[in-house]
Steps between C-alpha positions, in 0.01 A plus 500: 500500500630449148798716573586302816473168314708631214768639729530179697522288191764724341705486818474126496604485135813694575594294805343163440587385148289236322275418798389866507423483124257216572345706781467798268314290248268375775430853607420605142257210458328567836493877455443571132455864578872539547507540122279806541621848574796706396686530827868401503493203750233325292690580178817356646324188610351446154847542342658254749237231422538551127879483514493188719261333251734584211805367689331175586382449144849560371649249745254236378635517139742208456850594394655359185666169546861539603734227378810424695819455303753227568701740720196563717450864390139606452480742209254785534177447309419867494612546138356169382837398354612141520716277284305233316572140580805393298614141463778305336434277203450208735234694694712570809490858640747747353738580788676812365400866526818630329413354156198342335470183284470702175838660576679167504674347203737230378847641435638474146817298559590487128638856504861548401701554819824592321385806315720800568480860379851594390569856614574717198407857579648709778185474715499122452854482632411723795208275586704183463788621712271636765332163546834321512622740772183443700560126493837528676370585853220241449749223432716607795213509749292194389766286329318171419207548738266517204183489704588823682641646178170428317299659778707815477489497124119489491467797743690697239359346184144590598583874511561594131161380367316694768709819443465478123128425513438784743690755293333387179163530675572854606628584146176358353296724730709809417497460122159335462661209313459125508803302612470225243451250786839565648364614837328172553799302360744660746267465797452132408876465510519663841225274633669187357828598666319560826357151484853371452586672823200357688609157388858546603402624844318168552821313414755736666414646836687833492703599807471842657815638341384379159169684550693816586708452187184475293372824646826680420537359148138561403508860623817578303403306189140636477612859509792445268287317242226760528745779405654285229163429342415871500831582330525215253231226479696316227805475729278395789344214304841392373628483856202280596564275198858439615382456862272222381787338315691490826190353669489218245868426575435502875203261472700273272769474768224439757381203291855363472536495877160321531612237244833453678328455838654808657145637543222265608224455244214564743130489410367808322303749714124489458491857369734408217299185406186707460659807337686307225251214481772251602432136580418423860834319544704791356838572658735794551662421168170539320444837670842638409455380144176691448638809673798497270270476197310807630822693530587416138166640386558819700840524335345492155230752591743754635756470219206532257379818679851647484535414131176683420631818657845470349320506163363845595149377572285502812384183672141563400606475137551125541241270660603374842550125538221449753486162656846414377608225739 
């Protein structure tokens, strides 16, 4: 009898799902002797009932609360990872995932924009002439469309810091040496330049052929600068220093066109207001002014890095200017 009951219940469990699980539990309560004996049908029934009990108890455990983001995506709570609630100073929710409030700052606008490293050594002259040659096709293609020029400039300007930081990181791992803070300094520079780009994209909607140009230029420049940094870091930093000098010139011309009315002084994008802690009524002119100040600081950092190595020292021998904005 026990075997017939067990076989029928097991058949029902296989074919009938949850309803059969309830029936199996009823059979067990009404026929407690199904737990007795060592024959396989009864053993299978006992295992089925135990597994169904475990499954139902697991389903009754409430899952961790899943919070929906603003974009409607529900992050998985499996790992128990979630971003804490972050607000602005006025208590409103922080809207950005690409940077946090403690990464924002007020740009130092008192920096000298006219500083120039006069090329003296052979490598200095190579760097200076290279940058001047690179400017020719840029002037021909963009002319006075400084919004598009700035967008292209930032896709290139964000590369050297990342390449330099990456190679210094690998060198630190190989030689078991500290970097003197230069890894972080260069990566900060790359991140700052990337934020320039994110801001410019809000102001200038790139066309498809401009996007294709960005892909081409970035592919060529990244690989060329990577090889250059491997061969001569001091030359690489000098090239970047001169590139930043050209960036200052370009943004100065951008501001002249805004002042003359050739370019409309539109309201500043929200991302720029939060990143540079600008006033709520900030305009395009304010954004270009702080970006130009950032470029001047990058100019100083890269010329400084090159000078260190021209003196026969390594970057780690001089403290990096972390947080130099």
